[in-house]
C-alpha positions as CSV (number, residue, x, y, z in Angstrom):
1,F,-81.4,15.0,-252.2
2,V,-79.7,14.0,-248.9
3,L,-78.4,17.4,-248.1
4,A,-82.1,18.7,-248.1
5,A,-83.4,15.9,-246.3
6,L,-81.0,16.1,-243.2
7,P,-82.5,19.4,-241.9
8,L,-85.9,18.1,-242.2
9,L,-84.8,15.0,-240.2
10,T,-83.8,17.3,-237.4
11,A,-86.9,19.7,-237.4
12,S,-89.5,17.2,-238.0
13,S,-92.1,16.4,-235.2
14,A,-93.1,13.2,-233.7
15,A,-96.4,13.1,-235.6
16,G,-97.7,9.9,-236.7
17,Q,-95.5,7.9,-239.2
18,A,-98.1,7.7,-241.9
19,D,-98.2,11.6,-242.1
20,I,-94.4,12.1,-242.2
21,V,-93.2,11.2,-245.8
22,R,-94.5,14.0,-248.1
23,Q,-93.0,16.6,-250.3
24,V,-92.7,20.0,-248.7
25,G,-91.0,22.1,-251.5
26,S,-88.7,22.2,-254.3
27,V,-85.8,24.2,-255.6
28,T,-84.4,24.8,-259.1
29,T,-80.6,25.2,-259.3
30,D,-78.2,25.4,-262.4
31,A,-77.6,21.7,-261.6
32,G,-81.2,20.7,-261.8
33,S,-84.3,20.4,-259.4
34,V,-84.1,19.2,-255.9
35,V,-87.2,17.9,-254.2
36,I,-87.4,18.4,-250.6
37,K,-89.2,16.0,-248.5
38,N,-89.9,15.4,-244.9
39,V,-88.9,11.8,-244.4
40,A,-89.0,11.3,-240.6
41,G,-90.3,12.6,-237.3
42,G,-89.0,11.8,-233.7
43,I,-85.4,12.5,-234.5
44,T,-83.6,14.9,-232.2
45,Y,-80.4,16.6,-233.2
46,S,-79.6,14.5,-236.1
47,R,-75.7,14.7,-237.1
48,K,-74.8,12.3,-240.0
49,L,-76.4,9.7,-242.2
50,T,-75.1,7.2,-244.5
51,F,-77.0,4.9,-247.0
52,L,-77.1,1.2,-246.4
53,P,-77.0,-1.1,-249.4
54,D,-80.8,-1.8,-249.2
55,G,-81.7,2.1,-249.5
56,Q,-82.4,2.6,-245.9
57,L,-80.3,5.1,-243.8
58,L,-78.3,4.9,-240.7
59,V,-78.8,8.3,-238.8
60,T,-76.8,9.4,-235.8
61,E,-78.3,11.6,-233.2
62,R,-76.1,14.0,-230.9
63,S,-77.3,12.0,-227.9
64,G,-75.6,8.8,-228.9
65,S,-78.5,7.1,-230.7
66,L,-78.1,5.4,-233.9
67,R,-81.4,4.7,-235.8
68,I,-82.2,2.9,-239.1
69,L,-84.5,5.1,-241.3
70,D,-86.7,3.6,-244.1
71,P,-87.1,7.0,-246.1
72,N,-90.1,5.3,-248.1
73,T,-92.3,4.9,-244.9
74,G,-90.6,7.2,-242.4
75,S,-90.1,4.3,-240.0
76,L,-87.4,4.3,-237.4
77,T,-85.7,1.4,-235.8
78,N,-82.7,0.6,-233.7
79,P,-80.0,-1.3,-234.8
80,P,-79.5,-4.7,-232.9
81,A,-76.2,-3.4,-231.6
82,G,-75.9,0.4,-231.1
83,P,-73.0,2.5,-230.3
84,P,-71.1,2.6,-227.0
85,T,-72.1,5.1,-224.4
86,V,-71.6,8.7,-225.6
87,F,-70.5,11.7,-223.8
88,A,-73.0,14.3,-225.2
89,Q,-72.3,17.7,-223.5
90,G,-71.1,20.8,-225.1
91,Q,-69.7,20.1,-228.6
92,G,-69.5,16.3,-227.7
93,G,-72.0,13.8,-229.0
94,L,-72.2,10.9,-231.6
95,L,-70.9,12.8,-234.7
96,D,-70.4,10.4,-237.7
97,V,-71.2,7.2,-239.2
98,A,-69.4,5.3,-241.9
99,L,-69.8,1.9,-243.4
100,P,-66.9,-0.4,-244.7
101,P,-66.4,-0.1,-248.4
102,R,-67.4,-3.6,-249.2
103,L,-70.5,-3.9,-247.1
């Protein structure tokens, strides 16, 4: 469940990628069970994420970094062309990411 994953992206450490993807808990709600997994390390102040058609995620960081996350392996890469320079002070920073509807 994506909402459960986002805080763990922010709170995760920079440990080795092989140790990153693991279940850390689960929650049962009226709508069903949610499995909580730590899926990446080395992300600082994640803001938003969106799924790519191949199942990977684009993750924004407040500092202006845009990362591609493979949730199955925990690997992080930088896209070929990143965002422009970002003013990341106070409430500022890279806030959101969206894909065109027909990507």
